[in-house]
C-alpha positions, -999 to 999 in steps of 0.1 A, spaced: -128 -708 472 -160 -699 490 -185 -727 498 -222 -720 493 -252 -740 505 -288 -731 495 -311 -743 522 -338 -751 497 -314 -776 480 -312 -795 513 -349 -800 513 -363 -771 533 -388 -746 521 -364 -718 529 -345 -691 510 -315 -692 534 -280 -691 518 -249 -701 537 -216 -688 526 -183 -697 542 -146 -698 534 -142 -736 541 -163 -767 540 -159 -771 578 -172 -736 585 -201 -741 560 -211 -773 577 -210 -756 611 -232 -727 599 -256 -751 582 -260 -771 614 -266 -739 634 -291 -727 608 -310 -760 608 -312 -760 646 -322 -724 651 -344 -718 621 -359 -752 614 -359 -767 648 -337 -797 639 -327 -814 671 -298 -836 658 -277 -834 626 -277 -870 614 -250 -886 592 -276 -887 564 -281 -849 567 -244 -843 566 -242 -864 534 -271 -845 519 -256 -810 528 -222 -820 514 -238 -832 482 -255 -799 475 -226 -776 486 -213 -756 458 -179 -739 452 -180 -702 444 -149 -685 430 -141 -655 452 -161 -625 442 -185 -643 419 -221 -634 426 -244 -664 428 -281 -661 427 
């Protein structure tokens, strides 16, 4: 099942959407996005917890808006 993270749900004023095949891949992409787009220097344990709490599961092929 695809994992989806909406950047806005994490607390940023951003329309970014991360889609990945696994939680691990989604977390890596979210960390990369936070660093490159938002200038986050370090992904703290608190940020990891927040990101995981807003991560959604999307059945393959289902369009999420």
